[in-house]
VMD Tcl script that builds the backbone (N, CA, C; Angstrom):
set m [mol new atoms 537]
animate dup $m
set s [atomselect $m all]
$s set {name element resname resid chain x y z} {
  {N N PRO 1 A -147.281 -58.170 212.861}
  {CA C PRO 1 A -146.239 -58.367 213.821}
  {C C PRO 1 A -147.015 -58.896 215.031}
  {N N ARG 2 A -146.493 -59.833 215.793}
  {CA C ARG 2 A -146.940 -60.363 217.068}
  {C C ARG 2 A -146.582 -59.431 218.063}
  {N N GLU 3 A -147.377 -59.370 219.127}
  {CA C GLU 3 A -147.009 -58.513 220.256}
  {C C GLU 3 A -145.802 -59.102 221.036}
  {N N GLU 4 A -145.121 -57.992 221.451}
  {CA C GLU 4 A -143.913 -58.474 222.246}
  {C C GLU 4 A -144.083 -59.282 223.521}
  {N N VAL 5 A -143.162 -60.120 223.728}
  {CA C VAL 5 A -143.315 -61.046 225.000}
  {C C VAL 5 A -142.052 -60.789 225.845}
  {N N VAL 6 A -142.170 -60.376 226.903}
  {CA C VAL 6 A -140.964 -59.985 227.720}
  {C C VAL 6 A -140.756 -61.071 228.849}
  {N N LEU 7 A -139.595 -61.675 228.565}
  {CA C LEU 7 A -139.159 -62.681 229.716}
  {C C LEU 7 A -138.281 -61.807 230.631}
  {N N GLY 8 A -138.651 -61.907 231.902}
  {CA C GLY 8 A -137.953 -61.139 232.924}
  {C C GLY 8 A -137.397 -61.714 233.975}
  {N N TRP 9 A -136.321 -61.158 234.409}
  {CA C TRP 9 A -135.495 -61.459 235.637}
  {C C TRP 9 A -135.094 -60.320 236.431}
  {N N ILE 10 A -135.385 -60.480 237.766}
  {CA C ILE 10 A -135.003 -59.362 238.739}
  {C C ILE 10 A -133.957 -59.979 239.790}
  {N N GLY 11 A -132.932 -59.279 239.967}
  {CA C GLY 11 A -132.071 -59.726 240.946}
  {C C GLY 11 A -130.909 -58.762 241.291}
  {N N SER 12 A -129.763 -59.268 241.653}
  {CA C SER 12 A -128.575 -58.502 241.975}
  {C C SER 12 A -127.284 -58.785 241.025}
  {N N PRO 13 A -126.434 -57.862 240.950}
  {CA C PRO 13 A -125.243 -58.244 240.164}
  {C C PRO 13 A -124.659 -59.537 240.511}
  {N N SER 14 A -124.663 -60.069 241.935}
  {CA C SER 14 A -124.143 -61.214 242.298}
  {C C SER 14 A -124.850 -62.434 241.743}
  {N N THR 15 A -126.185 -62.297 241.382}
  {CA C THR 15 A -126.784 -63.549 240.869}
  {C C THR 15 A -126.823 -63.292 239.314}
  {N N LEU 16 A -126.562 -62.401 238.693}
  {CA C LEU 16 A -126.787 -62.135 237.327}
  {C C LEU 16 A -126.109 -63.381 236.372}
  {N N ALA 17 A -125.110 -63.873 236.991}
  {CA C ALA 17 A -124.377 -64.969 236.155}
  {C C ALA 17 A -125.360 -66.085 236.021}
  {N N TYR 18 A -126.248 -66.289 236.824}
  {CA C TYR 18 A -127.251 -67.497 236.695}
  {C C TYR 18 A -128.014 -67.456 235.400}
  {N N LEU 19 A -128.084 -66.403 234.706}
  {CA C LEU 19 A -128.773 -66.257 233.402}
  {C C LEU 19 A -127.769 -66.853 232.347}
  {N N GLN 20 A -126.607 -66.988 232.646}
  {CA C GLN 20 A -125.724 -67.704 231.724}
  {C C GLN 20 A -126.028 -69.143 231.520}
  {N N LEU 21 A -126.780 -69.797 232.712}
  {CA C LEU 21 A -127.142 -71.193 232.603}
  {C C LEU 21 A -128.167 -71.342 231.595}
  {N N ILE 22 A -128.857 -70.365 231.064}
  {CA C ILE 22 A -129.845 -70.635 230.097}
  {C C ILE 22 A -129.678 -69.724 228.780}
  {N N ARG 23 A -128.319 -69.208 228.653}
  {CA C ARG 23 A -128.041 -68.530 227.309}
  {C C ARG 23 A -128.395 -69.039 226.160}
  {N N VAL 24 A -128.038 -70.507 225.952}
  {CA C VAL 24 A -128.393 -71.087 224.741}
  {C C VAL 24 A -129.884 -71.324 224.374}
  {N N PRO 25 A -130.653 -71.700 225.473}
  {CA C PRO 25 A -132.186 -71.695 225.158}
  {C C PRO 25 A -132.776 -70.200 224.869}
  {N N LEU 26 A -132.108 -69.243 225.415}
  {CA C LEU 26 A -132.659 -67.963 225.381}
  {C C LEU 26 A -132.383 -67.402 223.765}
  {N N ALA 27 A -131.065 -67.873 223.457}
  {CA C ALA 27 A -130.661 -67.480 222.038}
  {C C ALA 27 A -131.676 -68.145 221.014}
  {N N ARG 28 A -131.788 -69.273 221.237}
  {CA C ARG 28 A -132.710 -70.129 220.435}
  {C C ARG 28 A -134.023 -69.749 220.371}
  {N N LEU 29 A -134.563 -69.266 221.511}
  {CA C LEU 29 A -135.989 -68.804 221.504}
  {C C LEU 29 A -135.993 -67.246 220.882}
  {N N GLY 30 A -134.850 -66.554 220.978}
  {CA C GLY 30 A -134.916 -65.210 220.276}
  {C C GLY 30 A -134.987 -65.310 218.795}
  {N N ARG 31 A -134.353 -66.484 218.216}
  {CA C ARG 31 A -134.385 -66.818 216.821}
  {C C ARG 31 A -135.628 -67.212 216.308}
  {N N ARG 32 A -136.421 -68.141 217.189}
  {CA C ARG 32 A -137.437 -68.671 217.000}
  {C C ARG 32 A -138.763 -67.776 216.909}
  {N N PHE 33 A -138.627 -66.851 217.996}
  {CA C PHE 33 A -139.591 -65.878 218.323}
  {C C PHE 33 A -139.072 -64.277 218.211}
  {N N PRO 34 A -139.270 -63.779 216.989}
  {CA C PRO 34 A -138.524 -62.459 217.036}
  {C C PRO 34 A -139.189 -61.344 217.948}
  {N N GLN 35 A -140.281 -61.696 218.497}
  {CA C GLN 35 A -141.027 -60.810 219.457}
  {C C GLN 35 A -140.531 -60.944 220.803}
  {N N VAL 36 A -139.655 -61.859 221.116}
  {CA C VAL 36 A -139.292 -62.050 222.407}
  {C C VAL 36 A -138.075 -60.975 223.027}
  {N N ARG 37 A -138.224 -60.483 224.038}
  {CA C ARG 37 A -137.295 -59.833 224.595}
  {C C ARG 37 A -136.853 -60.262 226.029}
  {N N LEU 38 A -135.663 -59.992 226.441}
  {CA C LEU 38 A -135.319 -60.378 227.938}
  {C C LEU 38 A -135.089 -58.895 228.658}
  {N N ARG 39 A -135.869 -58.814 229.788}
  {CA C ARG 39 A -135.679 -57.587 230.511}
  {C C ARG 39 A -134.873 -57.916 231.842}
  {N N VAL 40 A -133.988 -57.335 232.158}
  {CA C VAL 40 A -133.182 -57.563 233.444}
  {C C VAL 40 A -133.286 -56.332 234.313}
  {N N ILE 41 A -133.780 -56.634 235.631}
  {CA C ILE 41 A -133.904 -55.615 236.490}
  {C C ILE 41 A -132.979 -55.582 237.662}
  {N N GLY 42 A -132.130 -54.688 237.996}
  {CA C GLY 42 A -131.424 -54.594 239.171}
  {C C GLY 42 A -129.934 -55.078 238.970}
  {N N ALA 43 A -129.451 -55.329 237.709}
  {CA C ALA 43 A -128.067 -55.570 237.363}
  {C C ALA 43 A -127.758 -55.024 236.033}
  {N N SER 44 A -126.426 -54.877 235.763}
  {CA C SER 44 A -126.116 -54.381 234.272}
  {C C SER 44 A -126.545 -55.339 233.324}
  {N N ALA 45 A -126.635 -54.865 232.084}
  {CA C ALA 45 A -127.137 -55.570 230.854}
  {C C ALA 45 A -126.151 -56.968 230.907}
  {N N VAL 46 A -126.756 -58.089 230.581}
  {CA C VAL 46 A -125.942 -59.379 230.589}
  {C C VAL 46 A -125.774 -59.322 229.039}
  {N N ASP 47 A -124.491 -59.863 228.599}
  {CA C ASP 47 A -124.312 -60.167 227.151}
  {C C ASP 47 A -124.783 -61.539 226.715}
  {N N LEU 48 A -125.919 -61.560 225.945}
  {CA C LEU 48 A -126.541 -62.966 225.525}
  {C C LEU 48 A -126.777 -62.591 224.111}
  {N N GLU 49 A -126.186 -63.537 223.300}
  {CA C GLU 49 A -126.403 -63.462 221.737}
  {C C GLU 49 A -127.694 -63.840 221.442}
  {N N GLY 50 A -128.434 -63.445 220.490}
  {CA C GLY 50 A -129.540 -64.009 219.871}
  {C C GLY 50 A -130.868 -63.530 220.428}
  {N N ILE 51 A -130.793 -62.803 221.513}
  {CA C ILE 51 A -132.021 -62.083 222.079}
  {C C ILE 51 A -131.777 -60.807 222.560}
  {N N PRO 52 A -132.679 -59.809 222.258}
  {CA C PRO 52 A -132.373 -58.348 222.582}
  {C C PRO 52 A -132.738 -58.414 224.154}
  {N N VAL 53 A -131.666 -57.751 224.825}
  {CA C VAL 53 A -131.651 -57.633 226.333}
  {C C VAL 53 A -131.695 -56.094 226.687}
  {N N GLU 54 A -132.629 -55.868 227.677}
  {CA C GLU 54 A -132.773 -54.452 228.210}
  {C C GLU 54 A -132.434 -54.540 229.756}
  {N N ALA 55 A -131.620 -53.854 230.219}
  {CA C ALA 55 A -131.335 -53.831 231.560}
  {C C ALA 55 A -131.928 -52.554 232.151}
  {N N ARG 56 A -132.703 -52.618 233.295}
  {CA C ARG 56 A -133.303 -51.539 233.987}
  {C C ARG 56 A -132.777 -51.492 235.334}
  {N N PRO 57 A -132.494 -50.291 235.926}
  {CA C PRO 57 A -132.032 -50.244 237.512}
  {C C PRO 57 A -133.212 -50.560 238.302}
  {N N TRP 58 A -132.861 -51.216 239.454}
  {CA C TRP 58 A -133.963 -51.459 240.457}
  {C C TRP 58 A -134.205 -50.245 241.382}
  {N N THR 59 A -135.453 -49.989 241.693}
  {CA C THR 59 A -135.812 -48.944 242.669}
  {C C THR 59 A -137.019 -49.684 243.499}
  {N N LEU 60 A -137.021 -49.319 244.680}
  {CA C LEU 60 A -138.080 -49.690 245.597}
  {C C LEU 60 A -139.354 -49.169 244.905}
  {N N GLU 61 A -139.461 -47.977 244.548}
  {CA C GLU 61 A -140.652 -47.264 244.291}
  {C C GLU 61 A -141.043 -48.023 242.823}
  {N N GLY 62 A -140.046 -48.270 241.996}
  {CA C GLY 62 A -140.635 -48.773 240.616}
  {C C GLY 62 A -140.665 -50.360 240.550}
  {N N GLU 63 A -140.373 -51.103 241.509}
  {CA C GLU 63 A -140.135 -52.539 241.474}
  {C C GLU 63 A -141.485 -53.264 240.934}
  {N N VAL 64 A -142.562 -52.861 241.561}
  {CA C VAL 64 A -143.854 -53.646 241.312}
  {C C VAL 64 A -144.192 -53.189 239.794}
  {N N GLU 65 A -144.042 -52.064 239.270}
  {CA C GLU 65 A -144.335 -51.617 237.833}
  {C C GLU 65 A -143.496 -52.240 236.975}
  {N N GLU 66 A -142.221 -52.473 237.248}
  {CA C GLU 66 A -141.222 -53.088 236.493}
  {C C GLU 66 A -141.739 -54.615 236.311}
  {N N LEU 67 A -142.093 -55.348 237.528}
  {CA C LEU 67 A -142.354 -56.695 237.463}
  {C C LEU 67 A -143.711 -56.752 236.487}
  {N N ARG 68 A -144.617 -55.852 236.474}
  {CA C ARG 68 A -145.768 -55.838 235.777}
  {C C ARG 68 A -145.485 -55.736 234.206}
  {N N ARG 69 A -144.253 -55.338 233.900}
  {CA C ARG 69 A -144.030 -55.238 232.586}
  {C C ARG 69 A -143.504 -56.579 232.027}
  {N N PHE 70 A -143.286 -57.518 232.832}
  {CA C PHE 70 A -142.884 -58.793 232.305}
  {C C PHE 70 A -144.153 -59.595 231.817}
  {N N ASP 71 A -143.809 -60.672 231.116}
  {CA C ASP 71 A -144.939 -61.521 230.853}
  {C C ASP 71 A -144.537 -62.989 231.308}
  {N N ILE 72 A -143.283 -63.232 231.747}
  {CA C ILE 72 A -142.826 -64.541 232.181}
  {C C ILE 72 A -141.742 -64.304 233.067}
  {N N GLY 73 A -141.760 -64.816 234.281}
  {CA C GLY 73 A -140.654 -64.576 235.181}
  {C C GLY 73 A -139.612 -65.913 235.134}
  {N N LEU 74 A -138.425 -65.502 235.199}
  {CA C LEU 74 A -137.420 -66.534 235.028}
  {C C LEU 74 A -136.446 -66.614 236.391}
  {N N MET 75 A -136.325 -67.967 236.810}
  {CA C MET 75 A -135.349 -68.102 238.026}
  {C C MET 75 A -134.419 -69.487 237.813}
  {N N PRO 76 A -133.507 -69.160 236.833}
  {CA C PRO 76 A -132.479 -70.194 236.788}
  {C C PRO 76 A -131.455 -70.072 237.977}
  {N N VAL 77 A -131.184 -71.400 238.480}
  {CA C VAL 77 A -130.171 -71.464 239.576}
  {C C VAL 77 A -129.506 -72.656 239.270}
  {N N PRO 78 A -128.202 -72.676 239.750}
  {CA C PRO 78 A -127.418 -74.127 239.651}
  {C C PRO 78 A -127.915 -74.874 240.951}
  {N N ASP 79 A -127.695 -76.044 240.971}
  {CA C ASP 79 A -128.130 -76.895 242.063}
  {C C ASP 79 A -126.914 -77.027 242.855}
  {N N ASP 80 A -126.658 -76.280 243.888}
  {CA C ASP 80 A -125.692 -76.319 244.818}
  {C C ASP 80 A -126.134 -75.952 246.293}
  {N N PRO 81 A -125.165 -75.994 247.270}
  {CA C PRO 81 A -125.556 -75.916 248.607}
  {C C PRO 81 A -126.109 -74.463 248.883}
  {N N TRP 82 A -125.511 -73.489 248.178}
  {CA C TRP 82 A -125.806 -72.126 248.339}
  {C C TRP 82 A -127.434 -71.917 247.917}
  {N N THR 83 A -127.670 -72.403 246.664}
  {CA C THR 83 A -128.938 -72.160 246.103}
  {C C THR 83 A -130.001 -72.920 246.686}
  {N N ARG 84 A -129.652 -74.082 247.243}
  {CA C ARG 84 A -130.624 -74.924 247.920}
  {C C ARG 84 A -131.180 -74.463 249.170}
  {N N GLY 85 A -130.322 -73.392 249.697}
  {CA C GLY 85 A -130.697 -72.670 250.883}
  {C C GLY 85 A -131.279 -71.276 250.533}
  {N N LYS 86 A -131.472 -70.937 249.529}
  {CA C LYS 86 A -132.057 -69.646 249.078}
  {C C LYS 86 A -133.630 -69.627 249.218}
  {N N GLY 87 A -134.288 -68.546 249.452}
  {CA C GLY 87 A -135.546 -68.559 249.881}
  {C C GLY 87 A -136.650 -68.378 248.754}
  {N N GLY 88 A -136.397 -68.363 247.522}
  {CA C GLY 88 A -137.175 -68.182 246.403}
  {C C GLY 88 A -137.944 -67.061 246.221}
  {N N TYR 89 A -137.470 -65.925 246.809}
  {CA C TYR 89 A -138.085 -64.603 246.836}
  {C C TYR 89 A -138.439 -64.046 245.410}
  {N N LYS 90 A -137.530 -64.388 244.488}
  {CA C LYS 90 A -137.916 -63.932 243.023}
  {C C LYS 90 A -139.194 -64.692 242.514}
  {N N LEU 91 A -139.260 -65.875 242.865}
  {CA C LEU 91 A -140.604 -66.496 242.491}
  {C C LEU 91 A -141.791 -66.041 243.267}
  {N N LEU 92 A -141.711 -65.743 244.390}
  {CA C LEU 92 A -142.814 -64.961 245.174}
  {C C LEU 92 A -143.106 -63.650 244.423}
  {N N GLN 93 A -142.006 -62.960 244.274}
  {CA C GLN 93 A -142.305 -61.585 243.624}
  {C C GLN 93 A -143.154 -61.996 242.090}
  {N N TYR 94 A -142.624 -62.710 241.468}
  {CA C TYR 94 A -143.158 -62.909 240.114}
  {C C TYR 94 A -144.558 -63.372 240.260}
  {N N MET 95 A -144.870 -64.289 241.025}
  {CA C MET 95 A -146.154 -65.013 241.253}
  {C C MET 95 A -147.148 -64.042 241.796}
  {N N ALA 96 A -146.754 -63.335 242.797}
  {CA C ALA 96 A -147.731 -62.257 243.418}
  {C C ALA 96 A -148.002 -61.163 242.469}
  {N N THR 97 A -147.182 -60.969 241.442}
  {CA C THR 97 A -147.559 -60.146 240.271}
  {C C THR 97 A -148.393 -60.716 239.101}
  {N N GLY 98 A -148.887 -61.946 239.367}
  {CA C GLY 98 A -149.648 -62.675 238.339}
  {C C GLY 98 A -148.978 -63.205 237.211}
  {N N LEU 99 A -147.587 -63.507 237.349}
  {CA C LEU 99 A -146.830 -64.033 236.288}
  {C C LEU 99 A -146.684 -65.502 236.256}
  {N N PRO 100 A -146.706 -66.163 235.139}
  {CA C PRO 100 A -146.168 -67.592 235.086}
  {C C PRO 100 A -144.730 -67.525 235.153}
  {N N VAL 101 A -144.188 -68.627 235.785}
  {CA C VAL 101 A -142.667 -68.768 236.014}
  {C C VAL 101 A -142.098 -69.968 235.428}
  {N N VAL 102 A -140.934 -69.761 235.178}
  {CA C VAL 102 A -140.012 -71.064 234.749}
  {C C VAL 102 A -138.646 -70.936 235.732}
  {N N THR 103 A -138.649 -72.081 236.578}
  {CA C THR 103 A -137.477 -72.067 237.530}
  {C C THR 103 A -136.811 -73.353 237.440}
  {N N SER 104 A -135.503 -73.409 237.795}
  {CA C SER 104 A -134.791 -74.491 238.182}
  {C C SER 104 A -135.447 -75.305 239.398}
  {N N PRO 105 A -135.594 -76.617 239.556}
  {CA C PRO 105 A -136.259 -77.171 240.361}
  {C C PRO 105 A -135.233 -77.501 241.456}
  {N N VAL 106 A -134.899 -76.400 242.327}
  {CA C VAL 106 A -133.776 -76.603 243.249}
  {C C VAL 106 A -134.323 -75.956 244.661}
  {N N GLY 107 A -134.138 -76.729 245.737}
  {CA C GLY 107 A -134.624 -76.198 247.086}
  {C C GLY 107 A -136.091 -75.832 247.311}
  {N N ILE 108 A -136.365 -74.811 247.744}
  {CA C ILE 108 A -137.812 -74.443 247.968}
  {C C ILE 108 A -138.565 -73.975 246.769}
  {N N ASN 109 A -137.858 -73.762 245.592}
  {CA C ASN 109 A -138.411 -73.542 244.453}
  {C C ASN 109 A -139.489 -74.635 244.246}
  {N N CYS 110 A -139.100 -75.756 244.552}
  {CA C CYS 110 A -140.113 -77.054 244.296}
  {C C CYS 110 A -141.292 -76.766 245.049}
  {N N GLN 111 A -141.189 -76.266 246.201}
  {CA C GLN 111 A -142.498 -76.068 246.976}
  {C C GLN 111 A -143.259 -74.735 246.624}
  {N N ILE 112 A -142.613 -73.821 246.090}
  {CA C ILE 112 A -143.381 -72.576 245.680}
  {C C ILE 112 A -144.050 -72.840 244.355}
  {N N VAL 113 A -143.305 -73.425 243.402}
  {CA C VAL 113 A -143.925 -73.589 242.107}
  {C C VAL 113 A -144.598 -75.150 241.885}
  {N N ARG 114 A -145.805 -75.184 241.534}
  {CA C ARG 114 A -146.327 -76.500 241.336}
  {C C ARG 114 A -146.220 -76.680 239.757}
  {N N ASP 115 A -145.398 -77.597 239.340}
  {CA C ASP 115 A -144.852 -77.834 237.942}
  {C C ASP 115 A -146.170 -78.151 237.004}
  {N N GLY 116 A -146.361 -77.180 235.999}
  {CA C GLY 116 A -147.346 -77.532 235.133}
  {C C GLY 116 A -148.615 -76.804 235.493}
  {N N GLU 117 A -148.708 -76.211 236.685}
  {CA C GLU 117 A -149.918 -75.619 237.341}
  {C C GLU 117 A -149.673 -74.132 237.384}
  {N N THR 118 A -148.676 -73.630 238.332}
  {CA C THR 118 A -148.408 -72.263 238.586}
  {C C THR 118 A -147.138 -71.929 237.804}
  {N N GLY 119 A -146.438 -72.737 237.130}
  {CA C GLY 119 A -145.386 -72.317 236.401}
  {C C GLY 119 A -144.774 -73.754 235.947}
  {N N PHE 120 A -143.361 -73.702 235.458}
  {CA C PHE 120 A -142.676 -74.861 235.092}
  {C C PHE 120 A -141.411 -75.017 235.689}
  {N N TRP 121 A -141.049 -76.255 236.022}
  {CA C TRP 121 A -139.574 -76.536 236.329}
  {C C TRP 121 A -138.753 -76.680 235.053}
  {N N ALA 122 A -137.628 -76.695 235.038}
  {CA C ALA 122 A -136.789 -76.764 234.005}
  {C C ALA 122 A -135.379 -77.123 234.451}
  {N N ARG 123 A -134.861 -78.416 234.205}
  {CA C ARG 123 A -133.775 -78.890 234.429}
  {C C ARG 123 A -132.602 -78.595 233.657}
  {N N THR 124 A -132.871 -78.971 232.295}
  {CA C THR 124 A -131.889 -78.930 231.176}
  {C C THR 124 A -132.313 -77.734 230.348}
  {N N PRO 125 A -131.060 -77.408 229.310}
  {CA C PRO 125 A -131.485 -76.411 228.387}
  {C C PRO 125 A -132.678 -76.666 227.419}
  {N N GLU 126 A -132.764 -77.996 227.193}
  {CA C GLU 126 A -133.924 -78.400 226.240}
  {C C GLU 126 A -135.241 -78.119 226.978}
  {N N GLU 127 A -135.210 -78.425 228.386}
  {CA C GLU 127 A -136.453 -78.167 229.062}
  {C C GLU 127 A -136.709 -76.691 229.212}
  {N N TRP 128 A -135.859 -76.003 229.460}
  {CA C TRP 128 A -136.032 -74.519 229.491}
  {C C TRP 128 A -136.551 -73.893 228.146}
  {N N GLU 129 A -135.783 -74.364 227.045}
  {CA C GLU 129 A -136.325 -74.005 225.722}
  {C C GLU 129 A -137.759 -74.441 225.516}
  {N N GLU 130 A -138.298 -75.583 225.897}
  {CA C GLU 130 A -139.496 -76.298 225.358}
  {C C GLU 130 A -140.589 -75.487 226.407}
  {N N ARG 131 A -140.384 -75.396 227.704}
  {CA C ARG 131 A -141.290 -74.716 228.519}
  {C C ARG 131 A -141.505 -73.211 228.144}
  {N N LEU 132 A -140.378 -72.594 227.920}
  {CA C LEU 132 A -140.647 -71.073 227.643}
  {C C LEU 132 A -141.249 -70.978 226.234}
  {N N ALA 133 A -140.918 -71.890 225.406}
  {CA C ALA 133 A -141.664 -71.910 223.975}
  {C C ALA 133 A -143.138 -71.883 224.185}
  {N N ARG 134 A -143.550 -72.810 225.154}
  {CA C ARG 134 A -144.975 -73.082 225.163}
  {C C ARG 134 A -145.703 -71.937 225.854}
  {N N LEU 135 A -145.006 -71.224 226.650}
  {CA C LEU 135 A -145.556 -70.056 227.435}
  {C C LEU 135 A -145.556 -68.810 226.308}
  {N N ILE 136 A -144.560 -68.701 225.597}
  {CA C ILE 136 A -144.353 -67.591 224.642}
  {C C ILE 136 A -145.532 -67.794 223.614}
  {N N ALA 137 A -145.838 -68.973 223.160}
  {CA C ALA 137 A -146.619 -69.150 222.122}
  {C C ALA 137 A -148.116 -69.259 222.516}
  {N N ASP 138 A -148.532 -69.152 223.854}
  {CA C ASP 138 A -149.788 -69.525 224.325}
  {C C ASP 138 A -150.216 -68.434 225.439}
  {N N PRO 139 A -150.617 -67.276 225.122}
  {CA C PRO 139 A -151.163 -66.149 225.952}
  {C C PRO 139 A -151.967 -66.695 226.996}
  {N N ALA 140 A -152.963 -67.668 226.606}
  {CA C ALA 140 A -154.033 -68.090 227.522}
  {C C ALA 140 A -153.329 -69.062 228.612}
  {N N LEU 141 A -152.243 -69.795 228.192}
  {CA C LEU 141 A -151.595 -70.541 229.221}
  {C C LEU 141 A -150.881 -69.703 230.097}
  {N N ARG 142 A -150.214 -68.567 229.816}
  {CA C ARG 142 A -149.684 -67.666 230.597}
  {C C ARG 142 A -150.592 -67.036 231.563}
  {N N ARG 143 A -151.618 -66.687 231.098}
  {CA C ARG 143 A -152.683 -66.005 231.918}
  {C C ARG 143 A -153.249 -67.011 233.003}
  {N N GLY 144 A -153.506 -68.324 232.607}
  {CA C GLY 144 A -154.060 -69.210 233.564}
  {C C GLY 144 A -152.978 -69.527 234.592}
  {N N MET 145 A -151.784 -69.908 234.132}
  {CA C MET 145 A -150.604 -70.082 235.203}
  {C C MET 145 A -150.378 -68.834 235.993}
  {N N GLY 146 A -150.545 -67.664 235.585}
  {CA C GLY 146 A -150.302 -66.468 236.260}
  {C C GLY 146 A -151.307 -66.348 237.245}
  {N N GLN 147 A -152.569 -66.523 236.970}
  {CA C GLN 147 A -153.705 -66.422 237.951}
  {C C GLN 147 A -153.705 -67.452 238.993}
  {N N ARG 148 A -153.387 -68.763 238.659}
  {CA C ARG 148 A -153.137 -69.780 239.737}
  {C C ARG 148 A -152.006 -69.591 240.721}
  {N N GLY 149 A -150.854 -68.994 240.046}
  {CA C GLY 149 A -149.759 -68.688 240.834}
  {C C GLY 149 A -150.102 -67.615 241.801}
  {N N ARG 150 A -150.763 -66.537 241.387}
  {CA C ARG 150 A -151.147 -65.433 242.252}
  {C C ARG 150 A -152.050 -65.958 243.416}
  {N N ALA 151 A -152.964 -66.773 243.071}
  {CA C ALA 151 A -153.951 -67.400 244.080}
  {C C ALA 151 A -153.091 -68.233 245.057}
  {N N ALA 152 A -152.081 -68.991 244.535}
  {CA C ALA 152 A -151.282 -69.700 245.530}
  {C C ALA 152 A -150.443 -68.864 246.370}
  {N N ILE 153 A -150.046 -67.717 246.056}
  {CA C ILE 153 A -149.247 -66.798 246.777}
  {C C ILE 153 A -150.237 -66.184 247.887}
  {N N GLU 154 A -151.323 -65.811 247.487}
  {CA C GLU 154 A -152.357 -65.204 248.398}
  {C C GLU 154 A -152.831 -66.245 249.429}
  {N N ALA 155 A -152.893 -67.473 249.104}
  {CA C ALA 155 A -153.178 -68.541 249.923}
  {C C ALA 155 A -152.127 -68.915 251.001}
  {N N GLY 156 A -150.897 -68.952 250.673}
  {CA C GLY 156 A -149.733 -69.293 251.191}
  {C C GLY 156 A -148.664 -68.338 251.858}
  {N N TYR 157 A -148.871 -67.171 251.248}
  {CA C TYR 157 A -147.783 -66.183 251.663}
  {C C TYR 157 A -148.313 -64.720 252.104}
  {N N ALA 158 A -149.570 -64.714 252.054}
  {CA C ALA 158 A -150.073 -63.299 252.227}
  {C C ALA 158 A -149.777 -62.856 253.621}
  {N N LEU 159 A -149.599 -61.413 253.741}
  {CA C LEU 159 A -149.146 -60.907 255.028}
  {C C LEU 159 A -150.016 -61.149 256.140}
  {N N GLU 160 A -151.309 -61.260 255.883}
  {CA C GLU 160 A -152.220 -61.484 256.932}
  {C C GLU 160 A -152.146 -62.893 257.613}
  {N N LEU 161 A -151.814 -63.890 256.576}
  {CA C LEU 161 A -151.624 -65.234 256.862}
  {C C LEU 161 A -150.254 -65.426 257.675}
  {N N SER 162 A -149.270 -64.649 257.134}
  {CA C SER 162 A -147.936 -64.786 257.758}
  {C C SER 162 A -147.987 -64.260 259.166}
  {N N SER 163 A -148.581 -63.002 259.283}
  {CA C SER 163 A -148.675 -62.407 260.554}
  {C C SER 163 A -149.280 -63.235 261.582}
  {N N ARG 164 A -150.298 -64.002 261.263}
  {CA C ARG 164 A -151.207 -64.922 262.118}
  {C C ARG 164 A -150.095 -66.135 262.534}
  {N N ARG 165 A -149.323 -66.678 261.566}
  {CA C ARG 165 A -148.477 -67.704 261.816}
  {C C ARG 165 A -147.394 -67.089 262.795}
  {N N LEU 166 A -146.849 -66.009 262.607}
  {CA C LEU 166 A -145.723 -65.484 263.413}
  {C C LEU 166 A -146.288 -65.348 264.818}
  {N N GLY 167 A -147.533 -64.759 264.861}
  {CA C GLY 167 A -148.216 -64.530 266.177}
  {C C GLY 167 A -148.315 -65.977 266.964}
  {N N GLU 168 A -148.733 -66.918 266.316}
  {CA C GLU 168 A -148.973 -68.290 266.901}
  {C C GLU 168 A -147.414 -68.803 267.425}
  {N N ILE 169 A -146.512 -68.623 266.609}
  {CA C ILE 169 A -145.080 -68.982 266.941}
  {C C ILE 169 A -144.735 -68.254 268.268}
  {N N LEU 170 A -144.876 -67.024 268.347}
  {CA C LEU 170 A -144.497 -66.135 269.332}
  {C C LEU 170 A -145.152 -66.601 270.685}
  {N N ARG 171 A -146.524 -66.762 270.555}
  {CA C ARG 171 A -147.298 -67.135 271.832}
  {C C ARG 171 A -146.739 -68.590 272.276}
  {N N GLN 172 A -146.502 -69.503 271.380}
  {CA C GLN 172 A -145.990 -70.666 271.760}
  {C C GLN 172 A -144.544 -70.547 272.543}
  {N N VAL 173 A -143.717 -69.818 271.884}
  {CA C VAL 173 A -142.442 -69.611 272.474}
  {C C VAL 173 A -142.426 -68.877 273.983}
  {N N ALA 174 A -143.491 -67.870 273.982}
  {CA C ALA 174 A -143.665 -67.231 275.265}
  {C C ALA 174 A -144.272 -68.122 276.263}
  {N N GLY 175 A -145.056 -69.029 275.729}
  {CA C GLY 175 A -145.669 -70.101 276.867}
  {C C GLY 175 A -144.611 -70.993 277.279}
  {N N LYS 176 A -143.679 -71.383 276.523}
  {CA C LYS 176 A -142.678 -72.321 277.026}
  {C C LYS 176 A -141.666 -71.629 277.945}
  {N N ARG 177 A -141.483 -70.443 277.655}
  {CA C ARG 177 A -140.372 -69.714 278.635}
  {C C ARG 177 A -140.927 -69.427 280.142}
  {N N LYS 178 A -142.361 -69.468 279.988}
  {CA C LYS 178 A -142.943 -69.098 281.450}
  {C C LYS 178 A -142.614 -70.444 282.285}
  {N N GLY 179 A -142.639 -71.506 281.703}
  {CA C GLY 179 A -142.446 -72.785 282.518}
  {C C GLY 179 A -141.308 -73.092 282.834}
}
mol reanalyze $m
mol bondsrecalc $m
mol representation Tube
mol addrep $m
């Protein structure tokens, strides 16, 4: 038997419905790859046919450990004004943990994920299925994308870097207020 591959999603009950956007590709993947599981963190189990789903509660203390149990991070979102304004935090979490990701190319997601390098963009159910199938079938691809994603997060979002940027902004603002 092949080793289990965990597709992971972390979020809140208010965004759990976004998983319905990819229910058909997930069901098809569950039938194609019996070793695939979907793990949902932070919301009750979602009812998806064709793929085993495990729901786990979110805790601050357990968040990183739960993310480390994923093999691939998922972020499906519809393209609407609300999601175009979202911050992509889920992607940052996944990538900081060294996970490859598949996301809807909406809003800032397009800046966070370099398609084909640190993860995949997927617009249609067919693209979701094809990109996830590639990652499921290829552990080396998962590992490489995850490593490149982690490096991108360290280079662009690390606390030290963000602190420096914030300090520069505050100095600029303070300098302008003196005049």
